[in-house]
C-alpha positions as CSV (number, residue, x, y, z in Angstrom):
1,A,24.2,-59.9,33.6
2,I,26.9,-61.8,34.6
3,C,29.6,-64.3,35.8
4,L,29.3,-64.7,39.5
5,L,31.0,-68.1,39.9
6,V,32.9,-68.4,43.2
7,M,35.7,-70.9,43.6
8,M,36.9,-72.0,47.1
9,K,40.2,-73.7,47.5
10,G,39.4,-74.7,51.1
11,M,36.9,-73.9,53.8
12,T,39.3,-71.3,55.2
13,A,40.1,-69.7,52.0
14,E,38.9,-66.1,51.5
15,A,36.0,-65.7,49.0
16,Q,37.0,-63.8,45.8
17,T,34.9,-60.9,44.6
18,V,32.7,-61.5,41.6
19,G,34.6,-58.8,39.7
20,D,37.8,-60.9,40.1
21,L,35.9,-64.0,39.0
22,F,34.9,-62.4,35.7
23,K,38.4,-62.8,34.5
24,K,38.7,-66.5,35.4
25,K,37.5,-69.8,34.0
26,S,35.9,-72.4,36.3
27,D,34.6,-76.0,36.0
28,T,32.7,-75.6,39.2
29,T,29.3,-77.3,39.0
30,A,26.0,-75.6,39.6
31,A,25.4,-77.7,42.7
32,S,28.7,-76.7,44.3
33,V,28.2,-73.1,43.5
34,M,24.7,-73.2,45.0
35,S,26.0,-74.9,48.1
36,I,28.1,-71.9,49.2
37,L,28.3,-68.5,47.7
38,K,30.3,-65.6,49.1
39,G,30.1,-62.0,48.0
40,G,31.9,-58.7,48.7
41,K,30.7,-56.3,51.4
42,G,27.3,-58.0,51.7
43,G,28.7,-61.3,53.1
44,S,27.3,-64.7,52.0
45,L,24.9,-64.8,49.1
46,T,22.1,-67.3,48.5
47,S,21.5,-68.8,45.1
48,A,18.2,-66.8,45.0
49,E,20.2,-63.5,45.5
50,V,22.5,-64.5,42.7
51,V,19.6,-65.1,40.3
52,A,17.9,-61.9,41.4
53,G,21.2,-60.1,40.9
54,L,21.5,-61.4,37.3
55,K,17.9,-60.5,36.6
56,E,18.4,-57.0,37.9
57,A,21.6,-56.6,35.9
58,L,19.6,-57.6,32.8
59,E,16.9,-55.2,33.6
60,V,19.4,-52.4,34.1
61,G,21.1,-53.2,30.8
62,T,18.0,-53.5,28.7
63,T,16.4,-50.3,30.2
64,K,19.5,-48.3,29.4
65,S,19.8,-49.8,25.9
66,V,16.2,-49.0,25.0
67,S,16.3,-45.5,26.4
68,K,19.4,-44.7,24.4
69,L,17.9,-46.0,21.1
70,N,14.2,-45.0,21.4
71,K,14.8,-41.3,20.7
72,A,15.8,-39.1,17.9
73,D,19.3,-39.9,16.7
74,G,19.5,-43.0,18.9
75,Y,20.5,-44.9,15.8
76,F,21.3,-42.2,13.3
77,A,24.0,-40.5,15.5
78,N,25.6,-43.8,16.6
79,A,28.2,-44.8,14.0
80,A,28.4,-48.3,15.4
81,I,24.7,-49.1,14.6
82,K,23.6,-46.4,12.2
83,I,21.5,-48.0,9.4
84,L,22.9,-47.4,6.0
85,L,21.6,-48.4,2.6
86,P,21.1,-52.2,2.0
87,P,24.0,-54.0,0.2
88,E,22.0,-53.8,-3.1
89,A,21.7,-50.1,-2.8
90,Q,25.3,-49.5,-1.6
91,K,26.5,-50.9,-4.9
92,V,24.8,-48.1,-6.8
93,E,24.9,-45.3,-4.3
94,K,27.8,-43.5,-6.1
95,T,25.8,-43.6,-9.3
96,L,22.7,-42.3,-7.6
97,R,24.6,-39.4,-6.1
98,S,26.3,-38.7,-9.5
99,I,22.9,-38.3,-11.2
100,G,21.6,-35.9,-8.7
101,L,19.8,-38.2,-6.3
102,G,22.1,-37.5,-3.3
103,K,19.3,-35.7,-1.3
104,Q,16.9,-38.6,-1.8
105,V,19.6,-41.0,-0.7
106,D,20.2,-39.0,2.5
107,Q,16.5,-38.8,3.1
108,A,16.1,-42.5,2.8
109,I,19.0,-43.2,5.2
110,M,17.5,-40.8,7.7
111,A,14.0,-42.4,7.4
112,M,15.4,-45.9,8.0
113,N,17.0,-44.8,11.2
114,R,14.0,-42.9,12.4
115,A,11.9,-46.1,11.8
116,A,14.4,-48.1,14.0
117,E,14.3,-45.4,16.7
118,D,10.5,-45.6,16.7
119,A,10.5,-49.4,16.9
120,A,13.0,-49.6,19.8
121,G,10.4,-48.7,22.3
122,K,8.6,-52.0,21.7
123,A,11.5,-53.9,23.2
124,T,11.0,-53.2,26.9
125,P,8.0,-55.5,27.7
126,I,9.5,-58.3,25.6
127,F,12.8,-58.1,27.5
128,V,11.0,-58.0,30.8
129,Q,9.0,-61.1,30.0
130,A,12.2,-63.0,29.1
131,I,14.0,-61.8,32.2
132,K,11.1,-62.9,34.5
133,G,11.1,-66.3,32.9
134,M,14.8,-66.9,33.7
135,T,15.3,-70.2,35.6
136,I,18.1,-71.2,37.9
137,E,19.5,-73.3,35.1
138,D,19.4,-70.3,32.8
139,A,21.2,-68.2,35.4
140,F,24.1,-70.7,35.8
141,G,24.3,-71.0,32.1
142,I,25.0,-67.3,31.9
143,L,27.4,-67.6,34.8
144,R,29.5,-70.1,33.0
145,G,29.1,-68.5,29.6
146,K,31.1,-66.1,27.5
147,E,31.5,-62.4,28.2
148,N,28.3,-61.6,26.3
149,A,26.4,-64.6,27.7
150,A,23.5,-62.5,29.0
151,T,23.0,-60.7,25.7
152,N,23.1,-64.0,23.9
153,Y,20.5,-65.4,26.3
154,L,18.1,-62.5,25.7
155,Q,18.6,-62.7,22.0
156,S,17.8,-66.4,21.9
157,K,14.6,-65.8,24.0
158,T,13.3,-62.7,22.3
159,I,14.4,-62.5,18.7
160,D,11.2,-63.9,17.3
161,S,8.9,-61.7,19.5
162,L,11.0,-58.6,18.8
163,T,10.9,-59.2,15.1
164,A,7.1,-59.5,15.2
165,A,6.8,-56.4,17.3
166,F,9.3,-54.3,15.4
167,R,8.2,-55.0,11.8
168,P,4.8,-53.3,11.9
169,V,6.2,-50.3,13.7
170,V,9.1,-50.0,11.2
171,D,6.7,-50.3,8.3
172,A,4.4,-47.7,9.7
173,S,7.3,-45.4,10.4
174,L,8.7,-45.8,7.0
175,Q,5.4,-44.8,5.5
176,K,5.1,-41.9,8.0
177,V,8.4,-40.3,6.9
178,D,7.9,-41.2,3.3
179,A,10.8,-43.6,3.2
180,T,9.0,-45.9,0.8
181,K,8.4,-42.9,-1.5
182,Y,12.1,-42.0,-1.4
183,W,13.0,-45.6,-2.0
184,E,10.7,-45.9,-5.0
185,A,11.8,-42.6,-6.4
186,I,15.5,-43.5,-6.1
187,F,15.3,-46.9,-7.7
188,S,12.6,-46.3,-10.3
189,R,14.9,-43.5,-11.6
190,Y,18.0,-45.7,-11.3
191,N,16.3,-48.6,-13.0
192,Q,15.2,-46.3,-15.9
193,I,18.7,-45.0,-16.4
194,T,20.6,-48.3,-16.1
195,G,18.0,-50.7,-17.4
196,T,18.5,-52.8,-14.3
197,T,16.2,-53.7,-11.3
198,V,17.0,-53.3,-7.7
199,E,14.4,-54.9,-5.4
200,T,14.8,-54.9,-1.6
201,D,12.3,-55.5,1.2
202,L,13.1,-52.3,3.0
203,G,10.9,-53.1,6.0
204,K,12.6,-56.4,6.6
205,Y,16.0,-54.9,6.1
206,V,15.4,-52.1,8.6
207,T,13.9,-54.5,11.2
208,E,16.9,-56.8,11.1
209,K,19.3,-53.9,11.3
210,A,17.4,-52.3,14.1
211,L,17.5,-55.5,16.2
212,G,21.2,-56.0,15.4
213,G,21.8,-52.5,16.8
214,M,19.7,-53.2,19.8
215,F,21.7,-56.2,20.8
216,N,25.0,-54.5,20.0
217,Q,24.0,-51.8,22.5
218,L,22.9,-54.4,25.1
219,A,26.3,-56.1,24.9
220,I,27.9,-52.7,25.6
221,E,25.7,-52.3,28.7
222,E,26.5,-55.8,29.8
223,A,30.2,-55.2,29.6
224,A,29.8,-52.0,31.6
225,I,28.1,-53.7,34.5
226,R,30.7,-56.5,34.4
227,K,33.7,-54.1,34.6
228,D,32.7,-50.9,36.2
229,P,31.2,-50.6,39.8
230,I,29.6,-47.3,39.0
231,N,27.2,-49.1,36.7
232,R,25.9,-51.3,39.6
233,T,23.0,-49.1,40.5
234,S,21.5,-50.9,43.5
235,D,22.5,-52.5,46.9
236,L,21.8,-55.9,45.5
237,L,24.0,-55.4,42.5
238,K,26.8,-54.0,44.7
239,K,26.5,-57.0,47.0
240,V,26.4,-59.6,44.3
241,F,29.2,-58.0,42.3
242,G,31.4,-57.3,45.3
243,S,32.0,-53.6,44.6
244,K,34.5,-51.9,46.8
């Protein structure tokens, strides 16, 4: 997903590879970029090929992200996105463990991550729809954008749909693995002991954290395609990104 802007100092100047251009800034307009595009081994590129290359890179990145997260331990074993107790619960976790509720705390954490892993599978068709709807203007916005521009684009286009798709799956999964039961057991006991009340919408919290982890993983995949030729998995990507 990714910056393909090609600058020409003159008609006889050699075209730079896309990989080189990732590291540079440009004020080149969309019209001038579309008027003449040069690639690596593949020779000249049309604007249609550039847009197709961006779409394919997004498809590769989203497919890899979903496949990594939509499985056992996809979230739980990934320290960067593992879902921990909500802030309200973190404040009392030490107390909970000290009164013998450590096992229930661990079960609740596991259940939240399993719910996120279940929900991750719902992302693919929503990402596909957003990618198919990409316009030339969207593509050049990504080209001129920041390093995670493609991830930001997808997030802006899909966050509402993903939230709507994830929430019922998360809620069902939390019920399936008894997360709600663990949650109620933990805090009913804590509230009895301390005389306080901790109230958290667990489904909402897990959904938000699951989506945050999804886009974190997508940004990693985007960076890999930008920087490493081995992640360019088709002839079109290799042509567009000027791999050697």
